BAGU-994389 format. One record per residue (C-alpha): residue number from 0; residue in one letter; x, y, z. Coordinates in nm, 2 decimals, m for minus. Example, Ala and Ser with C-alpha at 12.3 -4.5 7.8 and 13.67 -1.06 7.14 Angstrom:
% BAGU-994389
+-----+---------+--------+--------+--------+
| num | residuo |      x |      y |      z |
+-----+---------+--------+--------+--------+
|   0 |       a |   1.23 |  m0.45 |   0.78 |
|   1 |       s |   1.37 |  m0.11 |   0.71 |
+-----+---------+--------+--------+--------+
END
This chain:
% BAGU-994389
+-----+---------+--------+--------+--------+
| num | residuo |      x |      y |      z |
+-----+---------+--------+--------+--------+
|   0 |       x |  m0.84 |  m6.37 |   7.65 |
|   1 |       x |  m0.80 |  m6.48 |   7.29 |
|   2 |       x |  m1.08 |  m6.25 |   7.20 |
|   3 |       x |  m0.90 |  m5.95 |   7.36 |
|   4 |       x |  m0.57 |  m6.04 |   7.17 |
|   5 |       x |  m0.75 |  m6.06 |   6.84 |
|   6 |       x |  m0.93 |  m5.72 |   6.89 |
|   7 |       x |  m0.60 |  m5.55 |   6.98 |
|   8 |       x |  m0.42 |  m5.69 |   6.67 |
|   9 |       x |  m0.70 |  m5.57 |   6.45 |
|  10 |       x |  m0.69 |  m5.22 |   6.60 |
|  11 |       x |  m0.31 |  m5.19 |   6.55 |
|  12 |       x |  m0.34 |  m5.30 |   6.19 |
|  13 |       x |  m0.61 |  m5.05 |   6.12 |
|  14 |       x |  m0.39 |  m4.77 |   6.27 |
|  15 |       x |  m0.09 |  m4.86 |   6.05 |
|  16 |       x |  m0.30 |  m4.87 |   5.74 |
|  17 |       x |  m0.45 |  m4.53 |   5.80 |
|  18 |       x |  m0.11 |  m4.37 |   5.85 |
|  19 |       x |   0.03 |  m4.53 |   5.53 |
|  20 |       x |  m0.27 |  m4.40 |   5.33 |
|  21 |       x |  m0.22 |  m4.05 |   5.46 |
|  22 |       x |   0.14 |  m4.06 |   5.33 |
|  23 |       x |   0.04 |  m4.14 |   4.97 |
|  24 |       x |   0.04 |  m3.85 |   4.71 |
|  25 |       x |  m0.30 |  m3.71 |   4.60 |
|  26 |       x |  m0.39 |  m3.76 |   4.23 |
|  27 |       x |  m0.45 |  m3.44 |   4.04 |
|  28 |       x |  m0.79 |  m3.36 |   3.91 |
|  29 |       x |  m0.83 |  m3.40 |   3.53 |
|  30 |       x |  m0.78 |  m3.08 |   3.34 |
|  31 |       x |  m1.01 |  m2.94 |   3.07 |
|  32 |       x |  m0.91 |  m2.77 |   2.74 |
|  33 |       x |  m0.61 |  m2.53 |   2.78 |
|  34 |       x |  m0.70 |  m2.16 |   2.73 |
|  35 |       x |  m0.44 |  m2.00 |   2.50 |
|  36 |       x |  m0.41 |  m1.62 |   2.46 |
|  37 |       x |  m0.46 |  m1.48 |   2.11 |
|  38 |       x |  m0.55 |  m1.13 |   1.97 |
|  39 |       x |  m0.85 |  m0.98 |   1.80 |
|  40 |       x |  m0.80 |  m0.78 |   1.48 |
|  41 |       x |  m1.14 |  m0.63 |   1.46 |
|  42 |       x |  m1.13 |  m0.25 |   1.50 |
|  43 |       x |  m1.02 |   0.09 |   1.37 |
|  44 |       x |  m0.66 |   0.19 |   1.30 |
|  45 |       x |  m0.44 |   0.48 |   1.18 |
|  46 |       x |  m0.12 |   0.45 |   0.98 |
|  47 |       x |   0.16 |   0.68 |   0.86 |
|  48 |       x |   0.50 |   0.62 |   0.69 |
|  49 |       x |   0.71 |   0.68 |   0.39 |
|  50 |       x |   0.81 |   0.50 |   0.07 |
|  51 |       x |   0.97 |   0.51 |  m0.27 |
|  52 |       x |   0.79 |   0.51 |  m0.61 |
|  53 |       x |   0.85 |   0.48 |  m0.98 |
|  54 |       x |   0.62 |   0.57 |  m1.27 |
|  55 |       x |   0.64 |   0.47 |  m1.63 |
|  56 |       x |   0.43 |   0.62 |  m1.91 |
|  57 |       x |   0.38 |   0.49 |  m2.26 |
|  58 |       x |   0.37 |   0.80 |  m2.49 |
|  59 |       x |   0.32 |   0.89 |  m2.86 |
|  60 |       x |   0.26 |   1.23 |  m3.02 |
|  61 |       x |  m0.02 |   1.32 |  m3.26 |
|  62 |       x |  m0.12 |   1.62 |  m3.47 |
|  63 |       x |  m0.34 |   1.85 |  m3.25 |
|  64 |       x |  m0.51 |   2.05 |  m3.53 |
|  65 |       x |  m0.55 |   2.08 |  m3.90 |
|  66 |       x |  m0.63 |   1.82 |  m4.17 |
|  67 |       x |  m0.41 |   1.56 |  m4.00 |
|  68 |       x |  m0.55 |   1.62 |  m3.65 |
|  69 |       x |  m0.56 |   1.29 |  m3.45 |
|  70 |       x |  m0.30 |   1.11 |  m3.67 |
|  71 |       x |   0.04 |   1.03 |  m3.53 |
|  72 |       x |   0.35 |   1.23 |  m3.56 |
|  73 |       x |   0.56 |   0.98 |  m3.36 |
|  74 |       x |   0.38 |   0.66 |  m3.42 |
|  75 |       x |   0.61 |   0.43 |  m3.22 |
|  76 |       x |   0.52 |   0.41 |  m2.86 |
|  77 |       x |   0.80 |   0.52 |  m2.62 |
|  78 |       x |   0.81 |   0.46 |  m2.25 |
|  79 |       x |   0.91 |   0.75 |  m2.03 |
|  80 |       x |   0.97 |   0.73 |  m1.65 |
|  81 |       x |   1.03 |   0.89 |  m1.32 |
|  82 |       x |   1.12 |   0.80 |  m0.96 |
|  83 |       x |   1.12 |   0.96 |  m0.61 |
|  84 |       x |   1.01 |   0.95 |  m0.25 |
|  85 |       x |   0.67 |   0.97 |  m0.09 |
|  86 |       x |   0.50 |   1.01 |   0.25 |
|  87 |       x |   0.17 |   0.85 |   0.34 |
|  88 |       x |  m0.11 |   0.88 |   0.60 |
|  89 |       x |  m0.43 |   0.69 |   0.63 |
|  90 |       x |  m0.67 |   0.49 |   0.83 |
|  91 |       x |  m0.91 |   0.20 |   0.81 |
|  92 |       x |  m1.12 |  m0.07 |   0.98 |
|  93 |       x |  m1.05 |  m0.45 |   1.00 |
|  94 |       x |  m1.29 |  m0.73 |   1.08 |
|  95 |       x |  m1.16 |  m1.07 |   1.19 |
|  96 |       x |  m1.40 |  m1.33 |   1.04 |
|  97 |       x |  m1.23 |  m1.64 |   1.18 |
|  98 |       x |  m0.92 |  m1.75 |   1.36 |
|  99 |       x |  m0.72 |  m1.69 |   1.04 |
| 100 |       x |  m0.91 |  m1.46 |   0.80 |
| 101 |       x |  m0.91 |  m1.07 |   0.84 |
| 102 |       x |  m1.07 |  m0.83 |   0.59 |
| 103 |       x |  m1.13 |  m0.46 |   0.59 |
| 104 |       x |  m1.16 |  m0.12 |   0.42 |
| 105 |       x |  m0.92 |   0.17 |   0.42 |
| 106 |       x |  m0.84 |   0.52 |   0.28 |
| 107 |       x |  m0.50 |   0.67 |   0.25 |
| 108 |       x |  m0.32 |   0.97 |   0.09 |
| 109 |       x |   0.04 |   1.00 |  m0.05 |
| 110 |       x |   0.24 |   1.32 |  m0.08 |
| 111 |       x |   0.51 |   1.26 |  m0.33 |
| 112 |       x |   0.79 |   1.39 |  m0.55 |
| 113 |       x |   0.81 |   1.12 |  m0.82 |
| 114 |       x |   0.98 |   1.31 |  m1.10 |
| 115 |       x |   1.06 |   1.21 |  m1.46 |
| 116 |       x |   1.06 |   1.32 |  m1.82 |
| 117 |       x |   0.79 |   1.38 |  m2.07 |
| 118 |       x |   0.89 |   1.43 |  m2.44 |
| 119 |       x |   0.74 |   1.59 |  m2.75 |
| 120 |       x |   0.95 |   1.43 |  m3.02 |
| 121 |       x |   0.81 |   1.65 |  m3.30 |
| 122 |       x |   1.01 |   1.96 |  m3.22 |
| 123 |       x |   1.25 |   1.77 |  m2.99 |
| 124 |       x |   1.12 |   1.92 |  m2.67 |
| 125 |       x |   1.14 |   1.76 |  m2.32 |
| 126 |       x |   1.03 |   1.87 |  m1.97 |
| 127 |       x |   1.02 |   1.75 |  m1.61 |
| 128 |       x |   0.69 |   1.61 |  m1.49 |
| 129 |       x |   0.61 |   1.52 |  m1.13 |
| 130 |       x |   0.35 |   1.32 |  m0.95 |
| 131 |       x |   0.28 |   1.53 |  m0.64 |
| 132 |       x |  m0.01 |   1.34 |  m0.47 |
| 133 |       x |  m0.25 |   1.05 |  m0.49 |
| 134 |       x |  m0.51 |   0.90 |  m0.28 |
| 135 |       x |  m0.67 |   0.55 |  m0.26 |
| 136 |       x |  m0.98 |   0.39 |  m0.12 |
| 137 |       x |  m1.01 |   0.01 |  m0.12 |
| 138 |       x |  m1.03 |  m0.31 |   0.07 |
| 139 |       x |  m0.80 |  m0.58 |   0.18 |
| 140 |       x |  m0.82 |  m0.95 |   0.28 |
| 141 |       x |  m0.55 |  m1.14 |   0.46 |
| 142 |       x |  m0.44 |  m1.46 |   0.63 |
| 143 |       x |  m0.30 |  m1.46 |   0.99 |
| 144 |       x |   0.03 |  m1.64 |   0.97 |
| 145 |       x |   0.04 |  m1.61 |   1.35 |
| 146 |       x |  m0.20 |  m1.43 |   1.58 |
| 147 |       x |   0.04 |  m1.12 |   1.55 |
| 148 |       x |   0.14 |  m1.14 |   1.18 |
| 149 |       x |  m0.10 |  m1.07 |   0.89 |
| 150 |       x |  m0.02 |  m1.14 |   0.52 |
| 151 |       x |  m0.27 |  m0.96 |   0.29 |
| 152 |       x |  m0.38 |  m0.85 |  m0.06 |
| 153 |       x |  m0.55 |  m0.52 |  m0.14 |
| 154 |       x |  m0.71 |  m0.33 |  m0.43 |
| 155 |       x |  m0.95 |  m0.05 |  m0.51 |
| 156 |       x |  m0.99 |   0.30 |  m0.66 |
| 157 |       x |  m0.72 |   0.56 |  m0.68 |
| 158 |       x |  m0.66 |   0.91 |  m0.81 |
| 159 |       x |  m0.34 |   1.10 |  m0.88 |
| 160 |       x |  m0.21 |   1.44 |  m0.98 |
| 161 |       x |   0.08 |   1.53 |  m1.20 |
| 162 |       x |   0.22 |   1.89 |  m1.23 |
| 163 |       x |   0.26 |   2.05 |  m1.57 |
| 164 |       x |   0.60 |   2.04 |  m1.75 |
| 165 |       x |   0.79 |   2.34 |  m1.88 |
| 166 |       x |   0.95 |   2.22 |  m2.21 |
| 167 |       x |   1.31 |   2.27 |  m2.31 |
| 168 |       x |   1.48 |   2.23 |  m2.64 |
| 169 |       x |   1.67 |   1.90 |  m2.62 |
| 170 |       x |   1.96 |   2.02 |  m2.85 |
| 171 |       x |   2.04 |   2.35 |  m2.67 |
| 172 |       x |   1.88 |   2.32 |  m2.33 |
| 173 |       x |   1.70 |   2.65 |  m2.39 |
| 174 |       x |   1.37 |   2.68 |  m2.20 |
| 175 |       x |   1.08 |   2.74 |  m2.43 |
| 176 |       x |   0.74 |   2.90 |  m2.35 |
| 177 |       x |   0.57 |   2.56 |  m2.44 |
| 178 |       x |   0.42 |   2.37 |  m2.14 |
| 179 |       x |   0.21 |   2.07 |  m2.09 |
| 180 |       x |  m0.09 |   2.11 |  m1.85 |
| 181 |       x |  m0.12 |   1.97 |  m1.50 |
| 182 |       x |  m0.38 |   1.70 |  m1.47 |
| 183 |       x |  m0.56 |   1.47 |  m1.23 |
| 184 |       x |  m0.65 |   1.12 |  m1.33 |
| 185 |       x |  m0.84 |   0.83 |  m1.18 |
| 186 |       x |  m0.76 |   0.46 |  m1.20 |
| 187 |       x |  m0.73 |   0.14 |  m1.01 |
| 188 |       x |  m0.47 |  m0.03 |  m0.78 |
| 189 |       x |  m0.37 |  m0.37 |  m0.66 |
| 190 |       x |  m0.11 |  m0.47 |  m0.41 |
| 191 |       x |  m0.01 |  m0.67 |  m0.10 |
| 192 |       x |   0.20 |  m0.67 |   0.21 |
| 193 |       x |   0.27 |  m0.79 |   0.56 |
| 194 |       x |   0.18 |  m0.65 |   0.89 |
| 195 |       x |   0.34 |  m0.75 |   1.22 |
| 196 |       x |   0.29 |  m0.65 |   1.59 |
| 197 |       x |   0.61 |  m0.51 |   1.76 |
| 198 |       x |   0.43 |  m0.38 |   2.08 |
| 199 |       x |   0.07 |  m0.41 |   2.21 |
| 200 |       x |  m0.14 |  m0.21 |   1.96 |
| 201 |       x |   0.15 |  m0.11 |   1.74 |
| 202 |       x |   0.24 |  m0.27 |   1.41 |
| 203 |       x |   0.49 |  m0.24 |   1.13 |
| 204 |       x |   0.35 |  m0.27 |   0.78 |
| 205 |       x |   0.54 |  m0.32 |   0.45 |
| 206 |       x |   0.35 |  m0.30 |   0.12 |
| 207 |       x |   0.38 |  m0.30 |  m0.25 |
| 208 |       x |   0.12 |  m0.12 |  m0.47 |
| 209 |       x |   0.06 |  m0.11 |  m0.85 |
| 210 |       x |  m0.16 |   0.17 |  m0.99 |
| 211 |       x |  m0.28 |   0.21 |  m1.35 |
| 212 |       x |  m0.43 |   0.55 |  m1.44 |
| 213 |       x |  m0.52 |   0.50 |  m1.81 |
| 214 |       x |  m0.43 |   0.74 |  m2.09 |
| 215 |       x |  m0.46 |   1.12 |  m2.09 |
| 216 |       x |  m0.40 |   1.36 |  m2.39 |
| 217 |       x |  m0.17 |   1.65 |  m2.30 |
| 218 |       x |  m0.15 |   1.95 |  m2.54 |
| 219 |       x |   0.20 |   2.10 |  m2.58 |
| 220 |       x |   0.11 |   2.47 |  m2.61 |
| 221 |       x |   0.25 |   2.82 |  m2.55 |
| 222 |       x |   0.09 |   3.17 |  m2.49 |
| 223 |       x |   0.06 |   3.37 |  m2.81 |
| 224 |       x |  m0.06 |   3.31 |  m3.17 |
| 225 |       x |  m0.05 |   3.01 |  m3.40 |
| 226 |       x |   0.33 |   3.05 |  m3.45 |
| 227 |       x |   0.57 |   3.10 |  m3.15 |
| 228 |       x |   0.93 |   3.20 |  m3.20 |
| 229 |       x |   1.18 |   3.07 |  m2.95 |
| 230 |       x |   1.50 |   3.28 |  m2.97 |
| 231 |       x |   1.80 |   3.07 |  m3.05 |
| 232 |       x |   1.59 |   2.77 |  m3.14 |
| 233 |       x |   1.34 |   2.85 |  m3.42 |
| 234 |       x |   0.97 |   2.91 |  m3.50 |
| 235 |       x |   0.71 |   2.65 |  m3.40 |
| 236 |       x |   0.34 |   2.59 |  m3.46 |
| 237 |       x |   0.12 |   2.65 |  m3.16 |
| 238 |       x |  m0.01 |   2.42 |  m3.03 |
| 239 |       x |   0.29 |   2.20 |  m3.12 |
| 240 |       x |   0.17 |   1.85 |  m3.05 |
| 241 |       x |  m0.07 |   1.64 |  m2.84 |
| 242 |       x |   0.12 |   1.39 |  m2.62 |
| 243 |       x |  m0.06 |   1.07 |  m2.52 |
| 244 |       x |   0.05 |   0.98 |  m2.17 |
| 245 |       x |  m0.04 |   0.66 |  m1.99 |
| 246 |       x |   0.11 |   0.65 |  m1.64 |
| 247 |       x |   0.16 |   0.34 |  m1.43 |
| 248 |       x |   0.29 |   0.40 |  m1.08 |
| 249 |       x |   0.45 |   0.13 |  m0.86 |
| 250 |       x |   0.54 |   0.20 |  m0.50 |
| 251 |       x |   0.68 |   0.03 |  m0.19 |
| 252 |       x |   0.60 |   0.17 |   0.15 |
| 253 |       x |   0.69 |   0.11 |   0.52 |
| 254 |       x |   0.44 |   0.23 |   0.78 |
| 255 |       x |   0.37 |   0.24 |   1.15 |
| 256 |       x |   0.01 |   0.13 |   1.24 |
| 257 |       x |  m0.18 |   0.20 |   1.56 |
| 258 |       x |  m0.49 |  m0.02 |   1.63 |
| 259 |       x |  m0.75 |   0.11 |   1.87 |
| 260 |       x |  m0.89 |  m0.12 |   2.14 |
| 261 |       x |  m0.62 |  m0.37 |   2.07 |
| 262 |       x |  m0.58 |  m0.64 |   2.33 |
| 263 |       x |  m0.57 |  m1.01 |   2.40 |
| 264 |       x |  m0.88 |  m1.23 |   2.39 |
| 265 |       x |  m0.90 |  m1.60 |   2.50 |
| 266 |       x |  m0.95 |  m1.88 |   2.25 |
| 267 |       x |  m0.96 |  m2.26 |   2.31 |
| 268 |       x |  m0.75 |  m2.49 |   2.11 |
+-----+---------+--------+--------+--------+
END
């Protein structure tokens, strides 16, 4: 009898213990490293936008011909300048070397109307001169502030074109037959900017650029013989002077960029 009571008690205790264990919450399995979404910058892109530019040019005038050829007429360097708007289009390729570093190459073209004044101080002539286009090929390297924002520096080769200038007498405003020639000049540029994603594959870029094109000699000449008479102004030797012109162009630009094959990738942190 005692054995039967003991067996019954043990069975009841085991049933209660099993029920209590079933009511306990289950412990979660340990989790591994959390996978966080990021973005890959490697790939091709196209860009287009607009901007504003200013050029300055150090100038002097020198004798173009005769026994004094090559010596200065106006020996003190003067700085002329111009300003205006530009449109830009281009494209490039970026390569993401690490979680933070992006580098790439690009090519772009600017169509501009950056206008200013060129002066020949010998006969007191002046004319409007305009930078009409430029192009640049270079590289850039940047740091990812966040996976969607890139801060970068760039630099490379550039070439620009300035139209010729029709010269006017600065006293009377009379247009003369004297002109300076159009020219195309090569140089270098450096700059930097910021690029940020505002929609998948679409970016807004803001950039500053400094371009130095070196010195070009521009002859102030007119059709005709060695002496040209400008009615109401006077008689002038032809060519009149050679103007040394050293343009430096600074621009700021805002662009929309579309990156091909843009999309999230998975990185572990």
